[in-house]
C-alpha angles and dihedrals in degrees: 000000000000094000095075090047091051091048092049091048091050091048091050092050091047092052091046089054089053093054093257096114095111093261115153090227112103117231114239111269113249119220106250115234116256112263116252109261113252119241088257091053090048090052090052091049091048092050090051093056119102118257131305092023093058089069096048125126105241092193090056089046090053091049093047091046089055086083088061098048094083088068106022138052121200104194124111107267091006119154128266111244128174083322129031125273107266100210106129093009095146110088093011117127111249112258095017109101107128117250097016122114104226127189118253088252092062095038089057098036092111102210140099119237113258133153094273095051091044091049091055092043092051092048092060120341094190097055094037093058114009114209098038118126099227109125096192109119094215140245111282096188113087091205091055090050092049090049094048091050092050090046090052092047090053095042104039105056099268112163114202114226110255118235089243090058094050099042116109 
């Protein structure tokens, strides 16, 4: 007899904690997550990338990136793990993602992430930037690196520069 009463009380407290108590105060609006791009939208993003990334195989990039998922997330607002979240990586200054404890080598690297830097990093992180703590041995295959970079550009909020923006 008391069990339903306890469950209803717990439910009421849970709803009150969620701002559903009937209070006239409005709960702060949360920013909704961006919707996942459709396959057609991903194809458009891929086609807008500069060569050679516009000819990449996104499925291969996703498969190759699977080796990275144990340390990195790629979603907007995703958590840092052993490695930093990679959302918005392109154009970000190396060693600057908020909330991640970088090594002095990365904090003082002095470059912004672009496809060229990421390609060299993915090939061999240890030799590209000695003193970093990444234990990943690298991707030897240039096609895999191209595909991972294209995958990251499509999946992490990269916006290709439009021809109108780059014209003199």
